[in-house]
C-alpha positions in Angstrom: 17.3 -84.1 6.6 15.7 -86.4 8.9 12.3 -88.2 8.1 10.4 -85.9 10.3 11.7 -82.7 8.7 10.9 -84.3 5.3 7.3 -84.9 6.2 7.1 -81.5 7.7 8.5 -80.0 4.2 6.0 -82.4 2.1 3.2 -81.1 4.7 4.1 -77.5 4.1 4.3 -77.7 0.4 0.9 -79.4 0.2 -0.4 -76.9 2.6 0.6 -74.1 0.4 -0.8 -75.6 -3.0 -4.4 -76.4 -0.8 -4.8 -73.4 1.1 -8.3 -72.8 -0.2 -9.0 -76.1 0.6 -10.7 -77.5 3.7 -8.6 -79.2 6.2 -10.1 -82.5 5.6 -9.5 -82.3 1.8 -6.0 -81.2 2.6 -5.3 -84.0 4.8 -6.6 -86.2 2.2 -4.2 -85.1 -0.7 -1.0 -85.6 1.3 0.6 -88.9 1.1 -1.6 -91.8 1.9 0.0 -92.9 5.1 0.2 -89.4 6.6 -3.3 -88.6 5.5 -5.0 -91.7 6.8 -3.4 -91.5 10.3 -4.3 -87.9 10.5 -8.0 -88.3 9.2 -8.2 -91.3 11.5 -7.2 -88.9 14.5 -9.8 -86.4 13.6 -12.8 -89.0 13.1 -14.9 -90.5 15.9 -15.2 -94.2 16.3 -18.8 -94.3 14.7 -17.3 -92.4 11.5 -14.4 -94.7 11.2 -17.0 -97.7 11.4 -19.1 -96.1 9.1 -16.2 -95.2 6.6 -14.7 -98.8 6.7 -18.3 -100.6 6.3 -18.9 -98.4 3.3 -22.4 -97.8 5.1 -24.9 -97.5 2.0 -27.2 -94.0 2.0 -30.3 -95.3 1.1 -32.3 -97.2 3.8 -33.5 -99.6 0.9 -29.7 -100.4 0.0 -28.1 -103.0 2.0 -24.3 -103.5 2.4 -24.3 -106.9 0.6 -25.1 -106.7 -3.0 -25.4 -109.3 -4.4 -26.5 -111.9 -1.4 -24.1 -114.7 -1.0 -27.0 -117.5 -1.2 -30.4 -117.4 -3.0 -32.7 -116.3 -0.1 -35.5 -118.6 1.9 -36.7 -115.9 4.0 -36.9 -112.2 3.3 -37.8 -111.1 7.0 -37.8 -112.4 10.4 -40.3 -112.1 13.4 -38.9 -112.7 16.4 -41.1 -113.9 19.5 -38.9 -113.3 22.7 -40.6 -114.8 25.8 -38.5 -112.7 28.0 -37.5 -114.0 31.4 -36.8 -117.6 30.2 -39.7 -120.2 29.8 -39.0 -123.6 31.1 -38.5 -126.3 28.2 -39.6 -128.7 30.5 -43.4 -127.6 30.7 -43.5 -126.7 26.8 -41.3 -128.6 24.3 -39.1 -131.1 26.1 -40.7 -134.3 27.2 -38.8 -135.8 30.2 -40.9 -139.0 31.6 -37.5 -139.9 33.7 -37.8 -136.4 35.4 -41.4 -137.3 36.2 -39.9 -140.4 38.2 -37.6 -138.4 39.7 -39.7 -136.2 41.3 -38.9 -134.9 44.7 -35.8 -137.0 44.7 -32.1 -135.5 45.4 -30.7 -134.5 41.9 -27.8 -136.8 41.2 -24.7 -134.7 42.0 -22.9 -136.0 38.5 -25.5 -133.7 36.8 -24.9 -130.5 39.0 -21.5 -130.5 40.4 -19.3 -127.5 39.2 -22.3 -126.3 37.0 -23.3 -122.8 36.9 -26.4 -122.0 38.8 -28.1 -119.0 39.5 -30.0 -118.7 42.7 -29.6 -122.3 43.9 -26.3 -122.3 45.3 -25.7 -124.0 48.7 -29.3 -125.4 48.6 -30.6 -128.7 48.7 -31.2 -130.0 44.8 -34.4 -132.0 44.5 -36.0 -133.0 41.0 -39.0 -131.3 40.0 -41.0 -133.1 37.5 -42.9 -131.9 34.6 -45.9 -130.0 35.7 -48.1 -130.6 32.9 -48.8 -133.5 30.4 -47.4 -133.5 27.0 -49.6 -134.5 23.9 -48.7 -135.3 20.1 -49.9 -133.1 17.4 -49.9 -132.9 13.6 -49.1 -135.6 11.4 -45.7 -135.4 12.6 -46.8 -136.4 16.1 -44.7 -133.8 17.7 -44.7 -133.9 21.6 -46.1 -130.5 22.9 -46.9 -129.5 26.5 -51.3 -129.4 26.9 -50.4 -125.6 27.9 -49.8 -124.8 24.6 -52.7 -126.5 22.4 -53.0 -124.0 19.8 -49.1 -124.1 19.1 -50.0 -127.9 19.0 -52.5 -127.0 16.2 -49.3 -125.7 13.9 -46.9 -128.5 14.7 -46.2 -129.5 11.4 -45.3 -125.7 10.7 -42.3 -125.8 13.4 -39.0 -127.1 14.1 -38.4 -127.4 17.7 -34.6 -126.9 18.5 -34.3 -128.9 22.1 -30.6 -128.4 22.4 -29.7 -125.0 22.5 -27.3 -123.6 24.9 -26.3 -120.0 25.8 -23.4 -118.4 27.9 -25.4 -115.9 30.2 -27.4 -117.0 33.3 -28.9 -113.4 34.5 -31.6 -111.9 32.6 -30.1 -108.5 31.1 -26.7 -110.3 30.0 -28.4 -113.2 28.7 -30.7 -111.0 26.7 -27.9 -108.9 25.4 -26.2 -112.1 24.5 -29.2 -113.5 22.3 -29.8 -110.3 20.7 -26.0 -109.2 19.7 -24.0 -112.6 20.4 -22.1 -111.2 22.8 -22.4 -110.2 26.4 -20.6 -107.1 25.8 -23.0 -104.1 25.8 -23.1 -101.6 23.0 -22.7 -104.1 20.1 -25.2 -104.2 17.2 -28.4 -105.9 17.8 -29.3 -109.0 15.5 -32.2 -106.9 13.7 -29.8 -103.9 12.9 -27.1 -106.3 11.4 -30.0 -107.9 9.2 -31.0 -104.3 8.1 -27.5 -103.2 7.5 -26.7 -106.1 5.4 -29.9 -106.5 3.7 -31.2 -102.8 3.8 -35.1 -102.2 4.2 -38.0 -103.3 2.0 -40.1 -100.1 2.6 -39.5 -96.3 2.9 -42.4 -95.8 4.8 -41.8 -97.6 8.1 -38.3 -98.5 10.3 -36.8 -101.7 8.9 -36.7 -103.0 12.4 -39.5 -102.6 14.6 -40.0 -103.5 18.3 -43.3 -104.0 20.4 -43.2 -105.0 24.1 -45.9 -106.6 26.1 -46.4 -108.0 29.4 -48.2 -111.3 30.9 -49.9 -110.8 33.9 -47.5 -113.0 35.9 -44.5 -113.1 38.3 -41.8 -110.6 38.2 -42.0 -109.2 34.4 -38.4 -108.2 34.0 -37.6 -105.0 32.4 -36.0 -104.9 28.8 -33.8 -101.9 28.0 -34.1 -100.2 24.8 -30.2 -100.9 24.1 -31.2 -104.5 23.4 -32.3 -103.1 20.0 -29.7 -100.4 19.5 -27.6 -100.4 16.4 -24.2 -100.2 18.5 -21.7 -99.0 16.7 -23.4 -99.2 13.4 -25.1 -96.1 12.3 -28.2 -95.2 14.5 -30.4 -95.3 11.1 -30.3 -99.3 11.8 -31.4 -99.3 15.5 -35.0 -100.9 16.3 -37.9 -98.5 16.5 -39.8 -99.2 19.7 -43.6 -99.1 18.6 -46.1 -98.1 21.7 -48.5 -101.3 22.3 -51.0 -98.9 23.7 -52.1 -95.3 22.1 -50.3 -93.8 19.5 -47.8 -96.5 18.1 -45.5 -93.5 17.8 -45.4 -90.2 19.8 -45.9 -86.9 18.1 -46.2 -88.6 14.8 -49.2 -86.2 13.9 -48.6 -82.6 13.0 -49.7 -80.1 15.6 -52.9 -78.3 14.8 -52.5 -75.6 12.3 -49.7 -77.2 10.5 -50.4 -78.9 7.2 -48.6 -81.3 5.4 -46.9 -78.9 3.0 -45.7 -76.8 5.6 -44.4 -80.0 7.4 -42.8 -80.9 4.0 -41.2 -77.5 3.5 -39.8 -77.7 7.4 -38.1 -81.2 6.5 -36.6 -79.8 3.6 -34.9 -76.8 5.3 -33.7 -79.1 8.1 -32.6 -81.3 5.4 -30.5 -78.4 3.4 -29.2 -77.4 6.6 -28.0 -80.8 7.6 -26.3 -81.3 4.0 -24.3 -78.2 4.6 -23.1 -79.4 7.8 -22.1 -82.9 6.4 -20.2 -81.2 3.5 -17.9 -79.8 6.1 -17.6 -82.5 8.5 -18.4 -85.7 6.6 -20.0 -87.3 9.5 -22.1 -90.6 8.8 -24.6 -89.8 11.6 -25.5 -86.4 9.9 -26.8 -88.8 7.0 -28.5 -91.1 9.6 -30.4 -88.1 10.9 -31.2 -86.7 7.3 -32.6 -90.0 6.7 -34.6 -90.3 10.2 -36.1 -87.1 9.4 -37.4 -88.1 6.0 -38.2 -91.7 7.4 -40.6 -89.9 10.1 -42.2 -87.6 7.6 -43.2 -90.6 5.7 -44.5 -92.3 8.7 -47.1 -89.6 9.3 -48.8 -91.0 6.3 -47.7 -94.7 7.1 -48.6 -95.3 10.6 -52.1 -94.2 10.7 -52.9 -96.5 8.0 -51.1 -99.4 9.9 -52.8 -99.0 12.8 -56.6 -98.6 11.5 -57.6 -102.1 11.9 -60.9 -101.4 10.3 -60.0 -103.7 7.6 -59.2 -106.5 9.6 -62.1 -109.3 9.5 -63.8 -110.4 12.9 -62.6 -113.9 12.4 -58.9 -112.5 12.0 -59.4 -110.6 15.5 -61.1 -113.5 17.0 -58.2 -116.0 15.9 -55.6 -114.1 17.4 -57.6 -113.1 20.5 -56.6 -109.6 19.9 -58.5 -106.5 21.0 -56.6 -103.9 18.7 -54.5 -101.2 20.6 -54.8 -103.0 24.1 -51.1 -103.6 24.9 -51.4 -107.3 24.9 -49.2 -109.9 23.1 -52.2 -110.8 20.7 -52.3 -107.3 19.6 -48.7 -106.9 18.9 -48.7 -110.3 16.7 -51.5 -108.9 14.5 -49.5 -105.7 14.4 -46.3 -107.9 13.5 -48.2 -109.5 10.6 -49.3 -106.0 9.3 -45.7 -104.7 9.6 -44.4 -108.0 7.7 -47.2 -107.2 5.1 -45.9 -103.4 4.7 -42.0 -104.4 4.2 -40.5 -104.4 7.4 -37.5 -106.4 7.6 -37.3 -107.6 11.1 -40.0 -107.7 13.8 -39.1 -108.2 17.3 -41.6 -108.7 20.0 -40.9 -109.1 23.7 -43.4 -110.4 25.8 -42.3 -110.2 29.6 -43.4 -112.3 32.8 -41.4 -115.9 32.1 -39.5 -115.9 35.0 -40.9 -118.2 37.1 -38.8 -118.9 40.3 -42.0 -119.9 42.4 -45.7 -120.5 41.6 -45.0 -122.2 38.0 -48.2 -123.4 37.7 -50.2 -120.5 38.1 -47.4 -118.4 36.2 -47.2 -120.7 33.2 -51.1 -120.6 32.9 -51.1 -117.0 32.8 -48.3 -116.9 30.4 -49.3 -119.5 28.0 -53.0 -118.0 27.9 -51.6 -114.9 26.6 -49.0 -116.4 24.1 -50.0 -119.5 22.8 -53.0 -118.6 20.8 -51.7 -115.5 19.4 -48.3 -117.3 18.1 -50.5 -119.8 16.4 -52.6 -117.5 15.2 -49.8 -115.7 13.5 -48.1 -118.5 11.9 -51.8 -119.3 10.8 -52.3 -116.1 9.1 -48.7 -116.1 7.3 -49.3 -118.9 5.7 -52.7 -118.1 4.6 -51.5 -115.2 3.1 -48.8 -117.0 1.4 -46.0 -115.2 3.7 -45.0 -118.2 5.8 -42.7 -119.5 3.2 -40.7 -116.2 3.1 -41.0 -115.0 6.8 -38.7 -116.7 9.3 -40.5 -116.8 13.0 -38.4 -117.7 15.8 -40.0 -118.4 19.3 -38.2 -118.7 22.8 -36.6 -117.3 25.6 -33.2 -115.9 26.4 -32.6 -119.3 28.6 -34.4 -122.3 29.9 -35.3 -123.3 33.3 -33.4 -126.0 35.7 -34.8 -129.5 36.3 -34.5 -128.9 39.9 -37.0 -127.0 42.1 -36.8 -123.6 43.8 -38.8 -122.6 46.7 -40.9 -126.0 45.8 -42.8 -124.6 43.0 -40.5 -122.8 40.6 -37.4 -123.2 38.7 -34.2 -121.6 38.4 -32.4 -120.0 35.3 -30.8 -122.7 33.3 -28.3 -122.3 30.2 -27.1 -126.0 29.7 -30.0 -127.0 27.8 -33.4 -125.4 26.6 -35.8 -125.1 23.3 -36.7 -123.1 20.8 -38.7 -123.2 18.0 -38.5 -121.9 14.2 -41.3 -121.6 11.7 -41.4 -120.8 7.9 -38.4 -119.2 6.1 -37.0 -122.4 4.6 -37.3 -124.5 8.0 -38.3 -128.1 7.8 -41.5 -128.1 9.6 -43.1 -131.0 11.9 -39.4 -131.7 13.0 -37.1 -131.8 16.2 -33.6 -131.0 16.5 -31.2 -132.3 19.3 -31.7 -133.5 22.6 -30.9 -133.0 26.2 -29.9 -135.7 28.6 -32.9 -137.8 30.5 -33.6 -135.3 33.2 -33.4 -132.0 30.4 -30.1 -130.6 32.2 -27.4 -130.9 29.5 -27.8 -130.8 25.7 -26.4 -134.0 24.8 -27.0 -134.3 20.9 -26.5 -131.7 18.0 -26.0 -128.7 20.5 -26.9 -125.2 19.2 -25.2 -122.3 20.5 -27.2 -118.9 20.3 -24.4 -118.0 17.4 -25.4 -120.9 15.6 -28.9 -119.8 15.7 -27.4 -116.4 14.2 -25.6 -118.1 11.5 -28.6 -120.5 10.7 -31.0 -117.0 10.5 -28.5 -115.3 8.6 -28.1 -118.2 5.9 -31.8 -118.5 5.5 -31.7 -114.7 4.7 -28.9 -115.1 1.9 -26.0 -114.1 4.2 -22.9 -115.9 4.9 -22.4 -115.2 8.6 -18.6 -115.1 7.8 -18.8 -112.3 5.6 -21.0 -110.0 7.2 -18.5 -108.0 9.1 -17.6 -104.2 10.2 -14.3 -103.1 11.0 -14.3 -102.1 14.4 -11.4 -101.2 16.8 -9.1 -103.2 14.6 -11.3 -106.3 14.4 -13.8 -107.4 11.7 -16.6 -107.5 14.0 -19.7 -109.9 13.0 -22.9 -110.9 14.8 -21.6 -114.5 15.4 -18.5 -113.5 17.0 -14.8 -114.7 16.4 -15.2 -118.3 17.5 -14.4 -120.7 14.9 -17.2 -123.4 15.9 -20.2 -121.3 14.7 -22.2 -123.4 12.5 -25.3 -123.4 10.0 -27.6 -125.9 11.2 -28.3 -127.2 7.6 -30.3 -130.2 9.1 -33.2 -128.1 10.1 -33.2 -126.1 6.6 -35.7 -127.8 3.8 
């Protein structure tokens, strides 16, 4: 008898025994190889990922238990200055570039290098457009455009040697958020929530807020930047509105009581449970969890957004008018979300794409971001939360030392600055350097994936071990490259 005939006979025998069983039960009890193959053909890619990754059912349960290391941070607040702020006007002081102002850039710097919009143009050096001053006991050099951040200089670590791999905005955001330029991968907030679980049942574990500086060309931010990708959708970021109701339709319609709403949610959950028994689809489990979360948010969100308990001096410290949609209000909301157990909070502040009018637009952007950023750090510290909250500040890339249109800077990926504060990071320090003109990162280079690995390490996660089987690969936030490292020198 041929192998195929033997398999067919085995299947027939098993089928007779299991006539009353569901198709999936039947396949699961046939020989392991045959059953797994058939089951795999029935499952969607998302189901296969969830099954392989042993996705936890409870939002409070992470996939990593116990943690790989003792964590220094419990949560992350990521402040993205979307558009790419110039490192040369913020944290990277370059006196030699000032001396080169208006002169031709040496070809040794630029030949064969990726340039976004300056191809074929005459490349002239553009000196820093603002003075730098020393701040704090550490004496950190920070641009005079950021005096408030200067006031928290001893809390921050400036990484001056960042590099990335994508030179245009959307793919650069995708790379910063997911560790790859391939769309459809999980964002870092989703990975963190998948690995650690949430700290609250009343609010999403991953929240997003977007604001805009009244500046040049606020680049759009797509919602896929906070997608869970191939992870179950319950790990996706939830965007809260900066103006008006933070969540649309979170309130019950007129005439519907909370008890009635609870009965409705219970009935929908029962229907979804019946469906799940038949199809065993992890997305149904996510849907059940999201309905339950939405019900709990009906109580939690109004309390979250009621700022009557915020003292006047706190509002003044942030420069916030509650509900006005500004970065300042979003920073205050970020602190309130952190207090209530949200694991990952991502703020996008749009408007930093300064191809021209750099002085005018840096004025606008820094006025909206500087005070609020410093206030958030001070506020967290006053409440004893900074030590276990990792704050990250920066854009998707930096800007060129060469001028564009005579008054601005082009996109730049070969060297730029970001800073981190709290969460186990050494304050009052700098790490890495760019060359004397701020073009190439030349000392202690930090790739975006290194940033991710360090962030996960501070949260107690070994980036090599936070993986999900997808399309035959053990996929992780930090990719498959072997050179990715934790930047241990910046850890306290």
